[in-house]
C-alpha positions in Angstrom: 85.6 126.9 41.2 82.7 129.4 41.1 79.7 129.3 43.3 77.5 128.2 40.5 79.9 125.4 39.6 79.8 124.1 43.1 76.0 123.8 43.0 74.4 120.5 41.8 73.3 120.4 38.2 69.6 120.3 39.2 70.1 123.4 41.4 71.6 125.3 38.4 68.7 124.2 36.2 66.2 125.3 38.8 67.5 128.9 38.3 66.4 128.9 34.7 63.5 131.1 33.7 60.6 130.2 31.4 62.3 132.2 28.6 65.5 130.4 29.0 63.8 127.0 29.0 61.9 128.0 25.9 65.1 129.2 24.2 67.0 126.0 25.0 64.1 123.8 24.0 63.6 125.6 20.7 67.3 125.5 19.9 67.6 121.8 20.6 64.4 121.1 18.6 65.7 123.1 15.7 69.1 121.4 15.8 67.5 117.9 15.9 65.1 118.9 13.1 68.0 120.4 11.1 70.0 117.2 11.3 67.0 115.0 10.4 66.1 117.4 7.6 69.6 117.3 6.2 69.6 113.5 6.4 66.2 113.3 4.7 67.5 115.7 2.0 70.6 113.6 1.4 68.5 110.4 1.2 66.1 112.0 -1.3 69.1 113.2 -3.3 70.7 109.8 -3.2 67.4 108.2 -4.3 67.0 110.6 -7.2 70.6 110.1 -8.2 70.4 106.3 -8.3 67.0 106.5 -10.1 68.5 108.9 -12.7 71.5 106.5 -13.2 69.2 103.6 -13.7 66.8 105.4 -16.0 69.3 107.5 -18.0 72.5 105.3 -18.0 72.3 101.7 -16.9 69.0 100.6 -18.5 69.7 102.5 -21.8 73.3 101.0 -21.9 72.0 97.5 -21.6 69.3 98.0 -24.2 71.8 99.7 -26.5 74.1 96.7 -26.1 71.2 94.4 -27.1 70.6 96.6 -30.2 74.3 96.6 -31.0 74.2 92.8 -30.9 71.2 92.8 -33.2 73.0 95.0 -35.6 76.0 92.7 -35.7 73.7 89.7 -36.2 72.2 91.5 -39.2 75.7 92.0 -40.5 76.6 88.3 -40.1 73.4 87.2 -41.7 73.8 89.5 -44.7 77.5 88.6 -45.2 76.8 84.9 -45.0 73.9 85.1 -47.5 75.9 87.3 -49.9 78.8 84.9 -49.6 76.7 81.9 -50.4 74.6 83.4 -53.2 76.3 86.6 -54.4 72.9 88.3 -54.4 73.3 92.1 -53.8 70.1 92.2 -51.7 72.0 90.4 -48.8 74.3 93.4 -48.6 71.6 95.7 -47.4 71.2 94.2 -43.9 75.0 94.3 -43.7 75.2 97.9 -44.7 72.3 98.9 -42.3 74.0 96.9 -39.6 77.2 98.9 -40.1 75.3 102.2 -39.7 73.5 100.9 -36.6 76.8 99.6 -35.2 78.4 103.0 -35.5 75.4 104.7 -33.8 75.1 102.2 -30.9 78.9 102.2 -30.2 78.7 105.9 -30.0 75.8 105.8 -27.6 77.5 103.1 -25.5 80.7 105.2 -25.3 78.6 108.1 -24.0 76.6 106.1 -21.5 79.6 104.1 -20.2 81.5 107.3 -19.4 84.5 106.8 -17.2 83.7 103.3 -16.0 86.9 101.4 -16.8 85.4 97.9 -16.7 82.6 98.8 -19.0 85.0 100.7 -21.2 87.2 97.6 -21.4 84.2 95.5 -22.3 83.3 98.0 -25.0 86.8 98.0 -26.4 86.8 94.2 -26.4 83.6 94.2 -28.4 85.0 96.7 -30.8 88.2 94.6 -31.2 86.2 91.5 -31.8 84.0 93.3 -34.4 87.0 94.7 -36.1 88.7 91.3 -36.3 85.6 89.6 -37.7 84.9 92.4 -40.2 88.6 92.5 -41.2 88.9 88.7 -41.7 85.4 87.9 -42.9 82.8 90.7 -43.5 84.8 93.2 -45.6 86.6 90.6 -47.8 83.3 88.8 -48.6 81.5 92.1 -49.2 84.2 93.1 -51.6 83.7 89.9 -53.8 81.9 90.4 -57.1 78.1 90.1 -57.0 76.3 87.5 -59.0 78.2 84.4 -57.9 79.0 82.8 -54.5 82.2 84.1 -52.9 85.0 81.5 -52.6 86.1 83.2 -49.4 82.8 82.3 -47.7 83.6 78.6 -48.2 87.2 78.9 -47.4 86.8 81.0 -44.2 83.5 79.5 -43.0 85.1 77.8 -40.0 87.2 80.9 -39.2 84.2 83.1 -39.6 82.2 81.0 -37.2 85.1 81.1 -34.7 85.5 84.9 -34.9 81.8 85.6 -34.6 81.6 83.3 -31.6 84.4 85.4 -30.1 82.4 88.5 -30.9 79.3 87.0 -29.3 81.3 86.1 -26.2 82.6 89.7 -25.9 79.0 90.9 -26.3 77.8 88.5 -23.6 80.5 89.7 -21.2 79.5 93.3 -21.8 75.8 92.6 -21.4 76.5 90.5 -18.3 78.4 93.4 -16.7 75.8 95.9 -17.7 73.0 93.6 -16.4 75.0 93.2 -13.1 75.4 97.0 -12.9 71.7 97.5 -13.5 70.8 94.9 -10.8 73.2 96.5 -8.4 71.6 99.9 -9.1 68.2 98.5 -8.5 69.3 96.9 -5.3 71.0 100.2 -4.3 67.8 102.1 -5.1 65.7 99.7 -3.1 68.1 100.0 -0.1 68.1 103.8 -0.4 64.3 103.9 -0.6 64.1 101.7 2.5 66.6 104.1 4.2 64.5 107.0 3.0 61.4 105.5 4.5 63.1 104.8 7.8 64.6 108.3 7.9 61.2 110.0 7.3 59.6 107.6 9.8 62.3 108.6 12.3 61.6 112.3 11.5 57.9 111.8 12.1 58.7 110.0 15.4 61.1 112.6 16.5 58.7 115.4 15.7 55.9 113.6 17.6 58.4 113.0 20.5 59.4 116.7 20.5 55.8 117.8 20.4 55.1 115.4 23.3 58.2 116.6 25.2 57.3 120.3 24.6 53.7 119.7 25.7 54.8 117.8 28.8 57.4 120.4 29.6 54.9 123.2 29.2 52.5 121.3 31.4 55.0 120.6 34.1 57.0 123.8 33.8 54.3 126.4 33.0 50.7 125.2 33.0 50.8 123.1 36.2 52.6 125.8 38.2 50.1 128.4 36.9 47.2 126.2 37.8 48.5 125.7 41.3 49.2 129.4 41.6 45.6 130.1 40.4 44.2 127.7 42.9 46.1 129.2 45.7 45.1 132.7 44.6 41.5 131.7 44.3 41.6 130.3 47.8 43.1 133.5 49.1 40.5 135.5 47.2 37.8 133.3 48.8 39.0 134.4 52.2 41.6 131.7 53.1 44.3 134.3 53.8 46.4 131.9 55.8 47.0 129.6 52.8 50.6 130.1 51.6 51.4 130.5 47.9 53.6 127.5 47.0 56.5 128.5 44.6 56.9 125.9 41.8 58.1 125.9 38.2 60.8 128.0 36.5 62.6 130.8 38.3 60.4 133.6 37.0 57.2 131.8 38.0 58.6 131.1 41.4 59.5 134.7 41.7 55.9 135.6 40.7 54.6 133.2 43.3 56.9 134.8 45.9 55.6 138.3 45.0 52.0 137.1 45.3 52.7 135.4 48.6 54.4 138.6 49.8 51.2 140.5 48.8 49.1 137.9 50.7 51.3 138.3 53.8 50.9 142.0 53.5 47.1 141.6 53.2 47.2 139.4 56.3 49.1 142.0 58.2 46.8 144.7 57.0 43.8 142.6 57.9 45.2 142.0 61.4 45.7 145.8 61.8 42.2 146.4 60.3 40.7 143.8 62.6 42.4 145.4 65.6 41.2 148.8 64.4 37.7 147.4 64.0 37.6 145.9 67.4 38.9 149.3 68.7 36.2 151.1 66.8 33.6 148.6 68.1 34.7 149.4 71.6 34.6 153.1 70.8 31.2 152.7 69.2 29.9 150.9 72.3 31.3 153.7 74.5 29.9 156.3 72.2 26.5 154.6 72.2 26.6 154.4 76.0 27.7 158.1 76.1 24.9 159.1 73.7 22.4 157.2 75.8 23.7 159.0 78.9 23.5 162.3 77.1 20.0 161.6 75.8 19.0 160.6 79.3 20.6 163.8 80.6 18.6 165.8 78.0 15.3 164.3 79.2 16.3 164.7 82.8 17.2 168.3 82.0 13.8 168.8 80.2 11.9 167.6 83.2 13.8 167.6 86.4 15.7 170.8 85.8 12.6 172.6 84.5 10.7 171.9 87.7 13.0 173.9 90.0 13.5 176.4 87.1 9.8 177.0 86.9 9.7 177.6 90.6 12.6 180.1 90.4 10.9 181.8 87.5 7.5 181.8 89.2 8.8 183.2 92.5 10.9 185.8 90.8 8.0 186.9 88.8 5.9 187.1 92.0 8.6 189.1 93.6 8.6 191.4 90.6 4.9 191.9 90.7 4.5 192.2 94.4 7.5 194.3 95.3 8.0 196.3 92.1 8.4 200.0 93.2 8.5 199.1 96.9 12.2 198.4 97.0 15.0 200.5 95.7 16.0 200.6 92.0 18.8 198.1 92.4 16.4 195.5 93.8 14.1 195.9 90.9 17.0 195.6 88.5 18.2 192.4 90.2 14.7 190.9 90.2 14.4 191.7 86.4 17.7 190.0 85.7 16.6 186.9 87.6 13.3 186.7 85.7 15.0 187.2 82.3 17.7 184.6 83.1 15.1 182.0 84.2 13.1 182.5 81.1 16.1 182.3 78.8 17.3 179.2 80.6 13.9 177.6 80.1 13.9 178.4 76.4 17.5 177.1 76.0 16.6 173.8 77.7 13.5 173.3 75.4 15.6 174.1 72.3 18.3 171.7 73.4 15.7 169.0 73.9 14.3 169.6 70.4 17.8 169.3 68.9 18.5 166.0 70.7 15.2 164.6 69.4 16.0 165.1 65.7 16.4 161.6 64.2 15.6 159.8 67.4 12.1 160.7 68.5 10.8 162.3 65.3 11.7 159.7 62.6 8.4 158.9 60.9 9.0 158.3 57.2 6.1 159.1 55.0 5.2 161.0 51.9 5.3 164.7 52.7 4.1 167.5 50.4 6.5 170.3 51.0 4.0 172.9 49.8 1.8 172.0 52.7 4.7 172.0 55.1 5.7 175.5 54.0 2.1 176.7 54.3 2.1 175.4 57.9 5.4 177.1 58.7 4.0 180.4 57.3 0.9 180.0 59.4 3.0 179.5 62.5 5.1 182.6 61.6 2.1 184.7 60.6 2.4 187.2 63.5 6.0 188.1 62.7 5.3 188.1 58.9 2.4 190.6 59.5 4.5 192.8 61.8 7.4 193.0 59.3 5.2 193.2 56.2 7.3 190.4 54.7 6.7 189.3 51.1 7.3 185.6 50.6 7.2 183.9 47.2 7.5 180.1 46.9 7.9 178.0 43.8 6.1 174.7 43.5 7.8 172.2 45.8 8.0 168.5 45.4 6.6 165.7 47.5 9.3 163.7 49.4 9.5 160.8 51.8 10.6 162.4 55.0 9.6 163.0 58.6 6.9 165.7 58.6 7.8 167.1 62.0 11.4 167.6 61.0 10.4 169.2 57.7 8.2 171.6 59.7 11.1 172.5 62.0 13.4 172.9 59.0 11.3 175.3 57.0 10.0 177.2 60.0 13.6 177.9 61.2 14.9 178.9 57.7 11.9 181.2 56.9 11.8 182.6 60.4 15.5 183.5 60.2 15.0 185.3 56.9 12.2 187.3 58.5 14.1 188.0 61.7 17.4 189.1 60.2 15.9 191.8 57.9 17.4 195.2 57.2 16.1 197.9 59.6 13.2 199.8 58.3 12.8 197.6 55.2 10.2 194.9 54.7 11.9 191.6 54.0 11.7 189.9 50.6 12.0 186.2 50.7 12.0 183.7 47.8 11.9 179.9 48.1 13.0 177.8 45.0 13.5 174.1 44.2 15.4 172.4 41.3 16.1 168.8 40.5 19.8 167.7 40.5 20.1 164.0 39.6 18.6 162.0 42.5 18.4 165.0 44.8 16.4 168.2 45.1 18.2 171.4 45.7 16.3 174.1 47.7 17.2 177.6 48.4 15.8 180.3 50.8 16.9 183.7 49.6 16.3 187.0 51.5 17.5 190.6 51.2 18.4 191.0 54.9 21.6 191.8 56.6 23.4 188.7 55.2 26.1 186.5 56.5 29.8 187.3 56.2 31.9 184.6 54.3 34.1 184.0 57.4 31.0 183.0 59.3 29.5 180.7 56.6 30.5 177.5 58.6 30.2 179.0 62.1 26.5 179.7 61.8 25.7 175.9 61.7 27.5 175.2 65.0 25.2 174.8 68.0 25.0 177.8 70.3 27.1 180.0 68.0 25.6 183.5 67.7 26.8 186.3 65.5 24.8 189.0 67.4 24.0 189.8 71.0 20.7 188.7 72.5 19.7 192.4 72.8 20.0 192.8 69.0 18.4 189.5 67.9 16.6 187.0 70.2 17.3 183.3 70.1 19.5 180.6 71.5 21.8 180.0 68.4 20.5 176.5 67.9 18.2 177.0 64.9 20.6 176.5 61.9 22.4 173.7 63.8 19.1 171.9 64.0 18.5 172.6 60.3 21.9 171.0 59.5 21.1 168.0 61.6 17.7 167.5 59.9 19.1 167.9 56.3 22.0 165.5 57.0 19.6 163.0 58.5 17.7 163.0 55.3 20.8 162.5 53.2 21.5 166.0 52.1 23.9 169.0 52.7 23.3 172.6 53.7 25.4 175.6 53.2 25.5 179.4 52.8 25.8 180.5 49.2 28.9 182.7 49.2 28.2 184.1 45.7 25.0 185.8 46.8 25.7 189.3 48.2 22.2 190.9 48.3 21.4 189.3 51.6 21.6 185.7 52.7 20.9 182.6 50.6 20.8 179.2 52.4 20.9 176.2 50.0 20.3 172.6 50.9 19.6 169.3 49.3 17.2 166.5 50.2 16.8 163.0 48.8 13.5 161.7 47.5 13.8 159.1 50.3 16.1 159.1 53.4 19.2 156.9 52.9 19.1 153.4 54.3 21.9 154.2 56.6 19.8 156.7 58.4 17.5 153.9 59.6 20.5 152.3 61.4 20.8 155.5 63.5 17.2 155.4 64.8 17.1 154.4 68.4 14.3 154.3 70.9 14.5 156.5 73.9 16.3 155.0 76.9 14.1 153.9 79.8 13.1 156.7 82.1 11.3 156.7 85.4 8.2 158.7 86.3 5.0 159.4 84.4 5.7 163.1 84.1 9.0 162.3 82.3 7.2 160.0 79.8 4.7 162.8 79.2 7.4 165.3 78.7 9.1 163.1 76.1 6.1 163.0 73.9 5.5 166.8 73.7 5.8 168.7 70.5 8.7 171.2 69.9 8.1 174.5 71.6 8.5 176.6 68.5 5.8 174.7 66.6 3.5 174.2 69.5 3.3 177.8 70.6 3.8 179.5 67.3 6.7 181.6 68.7 9.6 182.8 66.6 12.3 180.3 65.9 15.2 180.3 68.3 18.1 181.0 66.0 
């Protein structure tokens, strides 16, 4: 015995798919409808056959028998009148009766067909007619006209007897034909009742099959799909712990299983995602704490470190002024190194403080006319522009919602770099352009200076990264890093255009308004102690306040 045969019948049926259920249901329905249709066709054929027999055979045979009897009565009347009077006019009904007799007997012979009983009755009628005609009708008809026939008187009693026998034969025939006609009518009525019952049964079976199919579809397909839909909607609504119950045919149960497996996978992924989110929350909290500490360090560096640094710078400068030329050359060189280091350290600390304040201290969002910002930047750079005889052209710039202080730092650094990194002995030519690109504005600052090699296109935007020594070009290497931070804070990007080879071209994009996400990054400065520290926090960036060259 196979494993399938060992399973209960219900278990075997539970393995059927929707397609198999539909195939079996359709096959059974077609078989039942075929049987009922064949039965209905047989009943209709039977009804038509009985009706045809009644209309075309039995009823015409009975009426023909009556017409044959009438023809014989006409013969008997004519013969009797001719025999009693000898008048030739009485032979006309007789002769017409003979013609009608021949016609009706032929019709009856055709209608009776192979029915032995009716054929026997017809032969009995024919025999009785032949006897009567032979003994009575033909002899009297052969008598001379004009006088009564003696045979009519002699054979009156015999003629009556023979014709009564003829009538009896006709009565038997008509009785059988009438009985056959009644039987046919009864059979037709019974067949019609059977036909009505059969078609009523067909209608009931069709209605029952429709009901069964509807109920089977509801139980086997619609209801499982509705339950699957409810479970899926619950999962979609967020109830990921709700299992997908497998019901219905095998393929729908398989589909439910696949969906439940997907739900379980989502649950596992969500658990992993939740763990990752919690881990990120922890990291974000640590990062926020670290940023706060770094910001605190930047402010401490800007104040607490500058105080001793100013003392070192002041005293080394005093040493330089007071003892210059009074000590040996080495001492003068060492003092110059100390003064230069203290000054560069102070500049570096101020630039680092400005970099840390981007997006945290200077985050006022207002409508800024960039034409005015560029004019302010050119005014701050006026000394270096005059010294280098720089030619600066600027297209009409748009008005954006941005932080005005950051915009000033951005344009001052970019234009200042273009002026500073010029070709030796050649006045710089600088061009500022702006073009609309969808929801952004693309700006470019193009110069004809020494340019930036492609391999350094990314490095120049990293803080403290310098491509030249401080002896060749001054600066702390923080200018372009600050520009990148400002542009990204305003929802844009900045890069070096590698296709331009006649100098350097810096392109960047700015949104008409800073992205909403930027507002989430704005934080107030952490608490600090000391009045001087609070005053230091509110100062303007060194490059803008003093009008000095940007520290790039």
